[in-house]
ZAMARGU-4260 file (C-alpha; in steps of 0.2 Angstrom, whole numbers, plus 5000, padded with zeros to 4 digits):
<rodrens>
0) 5478/4236/5246 | 5480/4250/5234 | 5464/4259/5227 | 5462/4274/5216 | 5449/4287/5220
5) 5436/4282/5208 | 5438/4263/5211 | 5436/4267/5230 | 5420/4277/5226 | 5413/4263/5216
10) 5417/4251/5231 | 5408/4263/5242 | 5393/4263/5231 | 5392/4244/5231 | 5393/4244/5250
15) 5380/4257/5252 | 5369/4248/5240 | 5373/4231/5248 | 5356/4223/5245 | 5356/4227/5227
20) 5374/4221/5225 | 5370/4205/5234 | 5354/4202/5224 | 5364/4204/5208 | 5377/4191/5213
25) 5363/4179/5217 | 5354/4182/5201 | 5370/4178/5191 | 5369/4160/5198 | 5357/4158/5183
30) 5367/4157/5168 | 5366/4174/5158 | 5365/4176/5139 | 5382/4184/5139 | 5389/4168/5148
35) 5381/4157/5135 | 5390/4167/5122 | 5406/4165/5131 | 5404/4146/5132 | 5402/4145/5113
40) 5418/4155/5111 | 5427/4143/5124 | 5422/4127/5115 | 5437/4129/5103 | 5449/4129/5118
45) 5459/4113/5123 | 5453/4110/5140 | 5467/4097/5144 | 5480/4111/5142 | 5470/4123/5154
50) 5478/4122/5171 | 5476/4139/5179 | 5462/4152/5177 | 5460/4169/5185 | 5443/4177/5188
55) 5447/4195/5191 | 5434/4207/5199 | 5425/4191/5202 | 5410/4199/5211 | 5400/4185/5219
60) 5410/4171/5210 | 5396/4166/5198 | 5407/4167/5182 | 5419/4154/5190 | 5403/4144/5196
65) 5399/4141/5178 | 5416/4139/5171 | 5421/4126/5184 | 5408/4114/5176 | 5418/4116/5160
70) 5436/4116/5168 | 5433/4103/5181 | 5452/4100/5186 | 5458/4117/5184 | 5464/4128/5198
75) 5454/4144/5200 | 5460/4161/5207 | 5446/4173/5211 | 5450/4191/5215 | 5439/4206/5220
80) 5442/4222/5230 | 5426/4220/5240 | 5427/4208/5255 | 5409/4204/5254 | 5410/4199/5236
85) 5424/4186/5241 | 5414/4179/5255 | 5399/4177/5243 | 5411/4169/5230 | 5418/4157/5243
90) 5400/4151/5248 | 5396/4148/5230 | 5412/4139/5224 | 5419/4132/5240 | 5437/4128/5243
95) 5441/4114/5231 | 5452/4120/5217 | 5449/4138/5222 | 5459/4152/5230 | 5452/4169/5235
100) 5460/4186/5236 | 5454/4203/5242 | 5465/4214/5232 | 5466/4228/5218 | 5464/4225/5200
105) 5478/4238/5196 | 5491/4229/5207 | 5487/4210/5208 | 5497/4198/5219 | 5501/4186/5205
110) 5517/4182/5196 | 5520/4187/5178 | 5515/4174/5164 | 5505/4163/5177 | 5488/4160/5170
115) 5482/4150/5155 | 5465/4159/5155 | 5461/4176/5162 | 5443/4183/5164 | 5437/4200/5169
120) 5418/4201/5167 | 5408/4217/5166 | 5421/4228/5175 | 5432/4237/5163 | 5418/4250/5159
125) 5417/4255/5178 | 5436/4258/5180 | 5445/4275/5180 | 5460/4268/5172 | 5455/4254/5161
130) 5472/4254/5152 | 5481/4250/5168 | 5469/4236/5172 | 5471/4228/5154 | 5490/4229/5157
135) 5489/4220/5173 | 5477/4207/5165 | 5490/4204/5151 | 5504/4203/5163 | 5497/4189/5173
140) 5493/4179/5157 | 5505/4166/5150 | 5512/4169/5133 | 5499/4162/5120 | 5486/4162/5134
145) 5470/4171/5132 | 5461/4185/5141 | 5442/4187/5140 | 5435/4204/5145 | 5416/4208/5145
150) 5414/4227/5143 | 5404/4241/5133 | 5412/4244/5116 | 5409/4255/5101 | 5413/4247/5085
155) 5403/4258/5074 | 5413/4274/5077 | 5430/4279/5083 | 5422/4287/5098 | 5424/4284/5117
160) 5410/4288/5129 | 5414/4292/5147 | 5398/4294/5157 | 5397/4298/5176 | 5380/4291/5182
165) 5370/4295/5197 | 5356/4282/5200 | 5344/4291/5212 | 5334/4275/5216 | 5350/4270/5226
170) 5357/4276/5243 | 5374/4279/5235 | 5368/4292/5223 | 5358/4301/5236 | 5374/4303/5246
175) 5383/4310/5231 | 5392/4294/5224 | 5392/4291/5206 | 5396/4276/5194 | 5407/4276/5178
180) 5398/4269/5163 | 5411/4270/5149 | 5411/4264/5132 | 5427/4261/5123 | 5431/4262/5104
185) 5441/4249/5095 | 5453/4263/5090 | 5457/4265/5109 | 5458/4247/5113 | 5470/4245/5099
190) 5480/4259/5106 | 5481/4251/5123 | 5486/4234/5116 | 5498/4238/5102 | 5515/4230/5104
195) 5509/4221/5120 | 5499/4206/5114 | 5499/4195/5099 | 5481/4198/5093 | 5464/4204/5099
200) 5446/4204/5093 | 5430/4211/5100 | 5414/4200/5098 | 5398/4210/5100 | 5385/4203/5111
205) 5368/4203/5102 | 5354/4197/5114 | 5343/4183/5107 | 5329/4185/5119 | 5320/4199/5127
210) 5326/4207/5143 | 5313/4215/5154 | 5315/4229/5168 | 5301/4240/5175 | 5311/4250/5188
215) 5316/4269/5186 | 5335/4266/5190 | 5349/4256/5182 | 5342/4239/5175 | 5344/4232/5158
220) 5329/4229/5146 | 5328/4227/5127 | 5319/4237/5113 | 5317/4229/5096 | 5325/4239/5081
225) 5322/4230/5065 | 5328/4212/5068 | 5340/4217/5082 | 5337/4220/5101 | 5345/4236/5108
230) 5350/4234/5127 | 5345/4250/5137 | 5349/4254/5155 | 5344/4270/5163 | 5342/4278/5146
235) 5359/4273/5140 | 5363/4261/5126 | 5372/4246/5132 | 5384/4240/5118 | 5391/4225/5127
240) 5405/4215/5119 | 5418/4202/5123 | 5436/4207/5120 | 5447/4192/5117 | 5466/4195/5119
245) 5479/4182/5114 | 5495/4186/5123
</rodrens>
């Protein structure tokens, strides 16, 4: 298994904060507002033609848990770099129509042009090399297949924001380990994908309900701004969106 230094630090942080990590996995069994948006976007897909799905950086497998109710006869491949995540994913999804891999998003053990649909949920913003990850996600997707990536995006300005975050309510930060919270502009995404895919679009996620969080660490809550809700975590603006790539 090949890991770059930053990803390795991220994994160490997840392991140090194991109770928080496992709690997040369990919480995601309740369908999130982002996943509800994803399901709306997927309704236009022809489910009869979807035979293979990859859930990359799957965490506790909760995205596949919800998707398997839509794609009932599809073969799922779930990959994560954290062994505890894969064990949780197995307990959530079982063995039927599911294969599990403990491996690296930068060097995935899948053939070229293999999957009809590829998902990578709330991971791209944490990576040290998002361009390489997108290249791998594209590589394993079939021509004309689609890739859905949930991440932080900046569509209002041609500005990327790279943040190194220490959450001192967690053991990991007290031991000197940081997390990436990166926001990518459409300008940069276009640069990464030009001449590599047929098309792409970014759909901004706009919460339709209030989120509440009363802690002093990372945790999403909303503030009303006119008719819109802004998502905030640890004092940072969370501009979530779904990147849709057609290979």
